[in-house]
C-alpha positions as CSV (number, residue, x, y, z in Angstrom):
1,X,103.1,62.3,50.8
2,X,100.2,60.0,51.0
3,X,97.3,62.5,50.8
4,X,94.7,59.7,51.2
5,X,96.2,58.5,54.2
6,X,96.1,62.1,55.4
7,X,92.2,62.3,54.8
8,X,91.8,58.8,56.4
9,X,93.2,59.9,59.6
10,X,91.0,63.0,59.9
11,X,88.1,60.7,58.7
12,X,88.8,58.6,62.1
13,X,89.4,61.7,64.2
14,X,86.0,63.5,63.1
15,X,84.3,60.1,63.5
16,X,85.6,59.8,67.0
17,X,84.3,63.4,67.7
18,X,80.9,62.7,66.1
19,X,80.4,59.5,68.3
20,X,81.6,61.5,71.6
21,X,79.1,64.3,70.8
22,X,76.3,61.8,70.1
23,X,77.2,60.0,73.3
24,X,76.9,63.4,75.3
25,X,73.5,64.3,73.4
26,X,72.2,60.9,74.2
27,X,73.1,60.7,77.8
28,X,72.5,64.6,78.4
29,X,75.8,65.2,80.1
30,X,75.9,68.9,79.5
31,X,75.2,72.2,80.9
32,X,71.4,72.5,81.2
33,X,71.4,76.3,80.9
34,X,72.6,75.9,77.0
35,X,69.5,74.1,76.0
36,X,66.6,74.6,73.9
37,X,63.3,72.8,73.0
38,X,62.9,71.2,69.5
39,X,59.9,69.6,68.0
40,X,62.2,67.0,66.3
41,X,64.5,66.1,69.2
42,X,62.8,67.5,72.3
43,X,64.9,69.2,74.9
44,X,68.7,69.5,73.6
45,X,71.9,71.0,74.3
46,X,72.5,74.0,71.9
47,X,76.5,73.6,72.5
48,X,76.5,69.9,71.9
49,X,74.0,69.9,68.8
50,X,76.2,72.4,66.9
51,X,79.2,70.4,67.5
52,X,77.4,67.4,66.2
53,X,76.2,69.1,63.2
54,X,79.7,70.4,62.3
55,X,81.2,67.1,62.9
56,X,78.7,65.6,60.5
57,X,79.3,68.0,57.9
58,X,83.3,67.5,58.2
59,X,82.3,63.9,57.9
60,X,80.4,64.3,54.7
61,X,82.8,66.4,53.2
62,X,85.7,63.9,53.7
63,X,83.8,61.0,52.5
64,X,83.2,63.0,49.3
65,X,86.9,63.9,49.0
66,X,87.8,60.0,49.5
67,X,85.3,58.9,47.1
68,X,84.9,61.7,44.2
69,X,88.0,64.0,44.7
70,X,91.6,63.5,44.0
71,X,93.3,63.4,47.4
72,X,95.9,65.8,46.6
73,X,93.4,68.3,45.8
74,X,91.5,67.8,48.8
75,X,94.7,68.4,51.0
76,X,95.4,71.5,48.9
77,X,92.0,72.8,49.7
78,X,92.8,72.2,53.4
79,X,95.8,74.2,53.1
80,X,94.0,77.1,51.3
81,X,91.4,77.3,54.0
82,X,94.2,77.4,56.6
83,X,95.7,80.1,54.7
84,X,92.6,82.0,54.4
85,X,92.2,81.8,58.0
86,X,95.7,83.3,58.5
87,X,94.7,86.3,56.2
88,X,91.6,86.9,57.9
89,X,93.3,86.9,61.2
90,X,96.0,89.4,59.7
91,X,93.1,91.5,58.4
92,X,91.6,91.6,62.1
93,X,95.1,92.9,63.2
94,X,95.2,95.7,60.9
95,X,91.6,96.5,62.0
96,X,92.5,96.5,65.7
97,X,95.4,98.7,65.0
98,X,93.2,101.3,63.6
99,X,90.2,100.7,65.9
100,X,91.5,99.8,69.3
101,X,88.2,100.5,71.0
102,X,87.1,97.4,69.6
103,X,89.0,95.5,72.2
104,X,87.7,94.9,75.8
105,X,88.6,97.0,78.6
106,X,90.6,94.1,80.1
107,X,92.7,93.9,76.8
108,X,93.3,97.8,76.7
109,X,94.3,97.8,80.0
110,X,97.1,95.2,79.3
111,X,98.2,97.6,76.4
112,X,98.9,100.2,78.5
113,X,95.9,102.2,78.2
114,X,94.6,104.1,81.4
115,X,91.6,106.0,82.8
116,X,92.5,108.8,81.3
117,X,92.6,107.7,77.7
118,X,89.7,108.6,75.4
119,X,89.3,105.2,74.0
120,X,88.8,103.8,77.6
121,X,86.6,106.6,78.7
122,X,84.5,106.0,75.6
123,X,84.2,102.6,76.3
124,X,83.6,102.8,80.1
125,X,81.2,106.0,80.1
126,X,78.0,103.9,81.2
127,X,79.9,102.8,84.2
128,X,81.1,106.2,85.1
129,X,84.6,105.7,85.6
130,X,85.4,109.0,87.5
131,X,83.2,108.6,90.6
132,X,85.6,109.2,93.2
133,X,87.0,112.2,95.1
134,X,90.3,112.5,96.2
135,X,90.8,112.3,100.0
136,X,94.0,113.3,102.0
137,X,93.1,110.8,104.8
138,X,91.0,108.0,103.2
139,X,92.9,107.9,99.7
140,X,89.6,108.3,97.8
141,X,85.8,108.3,98.4
142,X,82.9,108.0,96.3
143,X,81.5,111.6,95.1
144,X,78.4,112.7,97.1
145,X,74.9,112.6,95.2
146,X,76.2,110.0,92.7
147,X,73.1,108.3,90.8
148,X,73.8,106.0,87.9
149,X,73.2,102.6,86.4
150,X,76.4,100.4,86.8
151,X,76.6,97.8,84.0
152,X,79.0,94.9,84.4
153,X,79.2,91.7,82.7
154,X,77.0,89.9,85.2
155,X,74.8,92.3,86.6
156,X,73.6,95.8,86.4
157,X,72.3,97.7,89.4
158,X,71.9,101.3,90.4
159,X,74.4,103.2,92.3
160,X,73.2,106.2,94.7
161,X,75.5,107.7,97.2
162,X,74.1,110.1,100.0
163,X,76.0,113.5,100.8
164,X,78.8,111.9,102.4
165,X,79.5,109.5,99.6
166,X,78.0,106.0,101.2
167,X,74.9,104.1,100.4
168,X,72.5,105.8,102.9
169,X,70.8,107.9,100.6
170,X,67.2,106.9,101.7
171,X,67.7,107.8,105.3
172,X,70.6,110.2,105.9
173,X,69.6,110.7,109.7
174,X,71.2,107.6,110.4
175,X,74.3,109.5,110.7
176,X,72.6,111.2,113.6
177,X,71.5,108.1,115.3
178,X,71.9,104.5,114.5
179,X,71.7,101.2,116.4
180,X,74.4,99.4,114.2
181,X,77.3,100.9,112.2
182,X,78.4,98.4,109.5
183,X,82.0,99.1,108.3
184,X,83.9,97.2,105.6
185,X,84.6,96.8,101.6
186,X,82.4,96.4,98.6
187,X,80.8,93.5,100.3
188,X,79.4,95.9,102.9
189,X,78.6,98.6,100.3
190,X,76.7,95.9,98.4
191,X,78.2,96.0,95.2
192,X,76.1,93.6,92.7
193,X,72.9,94.5,93.9
194,X,70.8,97.8,94.2
195,X,71.7,99.4,97.7
196,X,68.1,98.3,99.4
197,X,69.3,94.6,98.9
198,X,73.0,95.1,100.7
199,X,73.2,93.2,103.8
200,X,73.0,96.4,106.1
201,X,69.7,97.1,104.6
202,X,68.5,93.4,105.0
203,X,69.6,93.6,108.5
204,X,67.5,96.6,109.3
205,X,64.4,95.2,107.6
206,X,64.9,91.7,109.4
207,X,65.6,93.3,112.8
208,X,63.8,96.4,112.7
209,X,67.4,98.4,114.0
210,X,68.7,101.3,112.5
211,X,71.9,100.3,110.4
212,X,74.2,103.0,109.1
213,X,76.1,101.5,106.0
214,X,79.7,102.8,105.8
215,X,81.1,100.3,103.4
216,X,82.9,101.4,100.5
217,X,84.5,99.2,97.7
218,X,88.3,98.7,97.6
219,X,88.7,100.1,101.2
220,X,90.4,97.7,103.7
221,X,91.7,97.5,107.2
222,X,93.4,100.9,106.9
223,X,90.4,103.0,106.0
224,X,87.9,100.9,108.6
225,X,88.8,102.7,111.7
226,X,89.3,106.0,110.0
227,X,85.9,105.9,108.5
228,X,84.1,104.9,111.9
229,X,85.7,107.8,113.7
230,X,85.0,110.2,110.8
231,X,81.3,109.2,109.9
232,X,80.2,106.5,112.2
233,X,80.9,107.5,116.1
234,X,78.6,110.3,115.7
235,X,75.5,108.3,115.3
236,X,76.3,106.8,118.7
237,X,76.1,103.1,118.0
238,X,75.7,100.1,120.4
239,X,77.1,97.6,117.8
240,X,79.8,98.1,115.3
241,X,80.0,95.4,112.6
242,X,83.2,95.0,110.5
243,X,83.2,92.6,107.6
244,X,86.3,91.2,106.6
245,X,87.1,89.7,103.3
246,X,90.7,88.1,103.3
247,X,91.5,88.6,99.6
248,X,92.2,92.1,99.9
249,X,91.1,93.5,103.2
250,X,94.5,92.7,105.0
251,X,96.8,93.4,102.0
252,X,99.6,95.9,102.7
253,X,98.3,98.4,100.0
254,X,97.4,101.7,101.5
255,X,100.1,101.8,104.5
256,X,102.9,102.2,102.0
257,X,101.2,105.2,100.5
258,X,100.6,106.5,104.1
259,X,104.3,106.2,105.0
260,X,105.4,107.9,101.6
261,X,103.2,110.7,102.5
262,X,104.7,111.1,105.9
263,X,108.1,111.3,104.5
264,X,107.6,113.1,101.1
265,X,104.5,115.3,101.6
266,X,101.0,114.4,100.4
267,X,100.6,112.8,97.0
268,X,97.0,111.4,95.7
269,X,96.9,107.9,96.1
270,X,95.9,107.5,92.2
271,X,99.1,109.4,91.2
272,X,101.1,107.2,93.6
273,X,99.8,104.1,92.0
274,X,100.8,105.4,88.7
275,X,104.2,106.0,89.9
276,X,104.5,102.7,91.3
277,X,103.4,101.0,88.0
278,X,105.5,103.3,85.9
279,X,104.6,105.0,82.5
280,X,103.6,102.3,79.9
281,X,104.4,103.1,76.3
282,X,101.4,103.5,74.0
283,X,101.4,100.6,71.4
284,X,100.5,102.4,68.3
285,X,103.6,101.5,66.3
286,X,104.3,98.1,67.9
287,X,102.3,95.0,66.1
288,X,103.7,92.7,68.9
289,X,101.8,94.2,71.6
290,X,98.5,94.0,69.7
291,X,99.3,90.3,68.9
292,X,99.8,89.8,72.8
293,X,96.2,91.7,73.1
294,X,94.8,89.3,70.4
295,X,96.3,86.4,72.3
296,X,94.5,87.5,75.5
297,X,91.3,87.7,73.9
298,X,91.6,84.4,72.2
299,X,92.4,82.8,75.6
300,X,89.6,84.5,77.4
301,X,87.4,83.1,74.5
302,X,88.7,79.7,74.5
303,X,88.3,79.7,78.4
304,X,84.6,80.7,78.1
305,X,84.3,77.9,75.3
306,X,85.9,75.3,77.5
307,X,83.4,76.2,80.4
308,X,80.9,74.4,78.4
309,X,82.6,71.5,78.8
310,X,83.5,71.8,82.5
311,X,87.3,72.0,81.6
312,X,90.1,74.7,81.5
313,X,90.1,77.8,83.8
314,X,86.5,77.7,84.2
315,X,84.6,74.9,85.8
316,X,81.5,73.9,86.9
317,X,80.3,71.7,89.9
318,X,77.1,69.9,90.6
319,X,75.6,70.2,94.0
320,X,72.1,68.2,94.4
321,X,71.5,68.5,90.8
322,X,72.2,72.4,90.5
323,X,75.1,73.4,88.4
324,X,77.4,76.3,89.6
325,X,80.2,77.9,87.1
326,X,83.1,79.9,88.6
327,X,86.6,80.5,87.6
328,X,89.1,78.4,89.5
329,X,91.7,81.1,90.1
330,X,94.9,80.8,92.2
331,X,93.8,82.1,95.7
332,X,95.7,85.3,96.9
333,X,97.6,83.4,99.6
334,X,99.9,84.8,102.4
335,X,102.5,82.4,103.5
336,X,105.2,82.9,106.1
337,X,106.5,86.4,106.7
338,X,103.9,88.0,104.2
339,X,101.2,86.3,106.5
340,X,102.6,87.7,109.7
341,X,102.8,90.9,108.2
342,X,99.3,91.0,107.1
343,X,98.2,89.8,110.4
344,X,99.8,92.6,112.0
345,X,98.3,94.7,109.7
346,X,94.9,93.4,110.7
347,X,95.9,93.6,114.6
348,X,96.5,97.3,114.1
349,X,93.1,97.9,112.7
350,X,91.1,95.7,115.4
351,X,93.2,97.3,117.9
352,X,92.2,100.7,117.0
353,X,88.6,99.8,116.9
354,X,88.7,98.0,120.4
355,X,90.1,101.4,121.8
356,X,87.2,103.0,120.4
357,X,84.9,100.4,121.5
358,X,86.2,101.0,125.2
359,X,85.9,104.5,125.1
360,X,82.3,104.9,123.3
361,X,80.7,101.7,124.7
362,X,79.7,99.8,121.6
363,X,80.1,96.4,121.0
364,X,82.7,95.5,118.3
365,X,82.2,92.2,116.0
366,X,84.1,91.0,113.1
367,X,82.1,89.1,110.2
368,X,84.2,87.0,108.3
369,X,82.7,86.7,104.6
370,X,84.2,83.5,103.0
371,X,85.4,83.7,99.4
372,X,83.8,81.7,96.7
373,X,87.0,79.7,96.2
374,X,87.0,78.6,100.1
375,X,83.5,77.6,99.9
376,X,83.6,75.6,96.6
377,X,86.7,74.0,97.9
378,X,84.5,71.7,99.6
379,X,83.2,70.6,96.3
380,X,86.2,70.5,94.1
381,X,89.4,68.4,94.3
382,X,91.8,71.4,93.6
383,X,95.6,71.3,93.6
384,X,97.3,71.8,97.1
385,X,98.4,75.4,95.9
386,X,94.8,76.5,95.6
387,X,94.1,75.0,99.1
388,X,96.3,77.4,100.9
389,X,93.1,79.7,101.2
390,X,91.8,77.6,103.9
391,X,94.9,77.6,105.8
392,X,95.0,81.3,105.7
393,X,91.3,81.3,106.8
394,X,92.1,79.4,109.9
395,X,95.1,81.5,110.7
396,X,92.9,84.9,110.5
397,X,90.1,83.3,112.7
398,X,92.5,82.0,115.2
399,X,94.2,85.3,115.6
400,X,91.0,87.3,115.9
401,X,89.9,84.9,118.6
402,X,93.5,85.2,120.2
403,X,93.1,89.0,120.4
404,X,89.9,88.6,122.3
405,X,87.7,90.0,119.4
406,X,84.1,88.8,118.7
407,X,84.0,86.7,115.6
408,X,81.0,85.7,113.4
409,X,82.7,83.4,110.9
410,X,80.1,82.8,107.9
411,X,82.1,80.3,106.3
412,X,80.1,77.4,107.8
413,X,76.6,79.1,107.0
414,X,77.8,79.5,103.2
415,X,79.2,76.0,102.9
416,X,75.7,74.7,104.1
417,X,73.8,76.9,101.8
418,X,75.8,76.0,98.8
419,X,75.5,72.6,99.8
420,X,71.9,72.8,99.6
421,X,72.0,74.0,96.2
422,X,71.7,77.4,96.5
423,X,73.4,80.0,94.4
424,X,74.8,83.0,96.6
425,X,77.7,84.1,94.5
426,X,77.7,85.3,90.9
427,X,79.0,82.8,88.5
428,X,82.0,84.7,87.5
429,X,82.3,87.8,89.8
430,X,83.3,87.4,93.1
431,X,80.9,89.4,94.8
432,X,77.4,87.8,96.5
433,X,74.3,88.0,94.7
434,X,70.9,89.3,96.1
435,X,70.5,85.9,97.9
436,X,74.0,85.8,99.1
437,X,73.6,89.2,100.8
438,X,70.3,88.2,102.1
439,X,72.0,85.1,103.8
440,X,74.7,87.3,105.2
441,X,71.9,89.6,106.8
442,X,69.8,86.7,108.2
443,X,73.2,85.2,109.7
444,X,74.1,88.3,111.3
445,X,70.3,88.7,112.6
446,X,70.6,85.3,114.2
447,X,73.8,86.2,115.8
448,X,72.2,89.1,117.1
449,X,69.0,87.9,118.0
450,X,68.8,89.1,121.8
451,X,69.4,92.4,120.6
452,X,66.7,92.5,117.8
453,X,64.1,94.0,120.0
454,X,66.4,96.7,120.8
455,X,65.3,97.0,124.5
456,X,67.8,94.2,125.8
457,X,70.8,96.0,124.4
458,X,69.6,99.5,125.5
459,X,69.5,100.8,122.1
460,X,67.7,104.0,123.1
461,X,70.0,104.7,125.7
462,X,72.3,107.6,125.6
463,X,76.2,106.9,125.8
464,X,77.3,110.6,126.4
465,X,80.0,112.4,124.4
466,X,82.1,110.9,121.7
467,X,85.7,109.9,122.4
468,X,88.4,109.1,119.8
469,X,89.7,106.4,121.9
470,X,93.1,108.0,122.3
471,X,92.6,109.3,125.9
C-alpha cells in the first residue's frame, strides 16, 4: 500500500477545504448570528473561523508527516485515532444504557418511554407534563388554576389558566359578558408567548372590545363547537372567531375516539391513544435500540450543524437582508379521498357553529392561519411533494366560501410581512412569536374595523336566551 499517496490525497482535500473556508470568511457568506468581534480580524463568523483553524492544523500535521515522519507510521496513527473514536462511542453506549436520562425527551420517546416513566417525568418536570384533566366530552382539558413556567427549546413563558382551564385568568367576568369569543387550537391559546400577548388579548387591546379566549392547544374541529356551547354562548357574544390551522385542525383524530366510546363505552382519550399505539417494550436489554437512539441523536446534531451551512433538513432564507432559519419538513398533505374526508369533517364543524349562529345571533368568522412552510414556500424552491400544502390551502378556502362561511385568510398578510423581513414565526417551532400574534390581531382588528367602536354592531345589546342550535 502506498501510504505516502494516502497522505498526499488527504493533503489535497484539506487544502481545498482550507481555501473554501477562507473564501467564506473573506466574502462573509455566513449566518450573521454566529459572529464575534475580534481585535485582530474584526467581525468574523465563529463557525467558519473554527473550521479554518481545524483545517489549518490538519494541514500542518500532514506536512509534518510528509516531511519528517515515516508515511506508514502516519497512517497507523490515523487508524489508531479512528479506533479510539470507536472505543469512545462504545463507552458512550454503555453510559447511556446505565443513564438513559442523559438522552433527550425525543430520543426517549423513540425508545418507548412514556409520560408515566420516572426518567421522562424527571426530565420534563419543569414543563409540568401532568397539566390536563380527563373530560368525557372534550377528551381532555387544562387543569384550572395552573401557574407555571413552560420551558421549551426556543421559548420560555408563563402559563396560567382560569377556573375553567382557559387563558382568561386576568378577567373571568368575560364568561358572563363578552363581545367576541375566540375558539381554536394553540394559536388561539397563544402557545409560545405570555397569555397577555396572545392574539385574543392583543385584539382586545387594539379594539377595546371584550374578547373571551377559549383556545386550547391540541384541540381541533371536534372540540371547537363543543367548547363554544359549553363555555362561550353564556357570554352572549356578537362575534365568534374560529382560527383554523390546517396542519392538524382537520385531522380525523377525535371522531374515531368518539365512535369507539359510543360503541364500547367511555374510555379516556389518553388510554385510547395508548391502545392504538400498543405497548412498547422497554429496551433495557437491547443494545440495538440504544444504537438507534444514538443514531437519531447524531442525525439531529448533524442537522443542526448543517443548518449553519444552510444545507440539509434545516435551511435558511434571506429576505431583504434578514435571515430566517426553519426546518423544511414534509407538509402534512391531504390528497384524494383523505382530503375529501377532512373537508367533510370541517364542514360538520362549521355547520354546527352556523346553526348556533342562527339561533344565538352572533356573526361567525373563520380565520385561516397559514403554516410557516406555506408562507416560506414563496421564498424557497421546494420539491413538488412539499408544495401540496398550497393545494390544500386552496381547497380549504374554496370549500369554506362555498359553504357560505365568512373567511379571513391571513396567508397574504403573513406573506407580505415575511417579504418585508419581519420574523413572525419561531425559527424551528411552528408557532407564531410575539410579533406574529400581534400581526394576527392587527389583521383581525382591521377586518372588524367597523365594529371596533362597539355601537355599530350593537355590542351592548341583549340577545335574549341561549339556544343550542338544535331547535
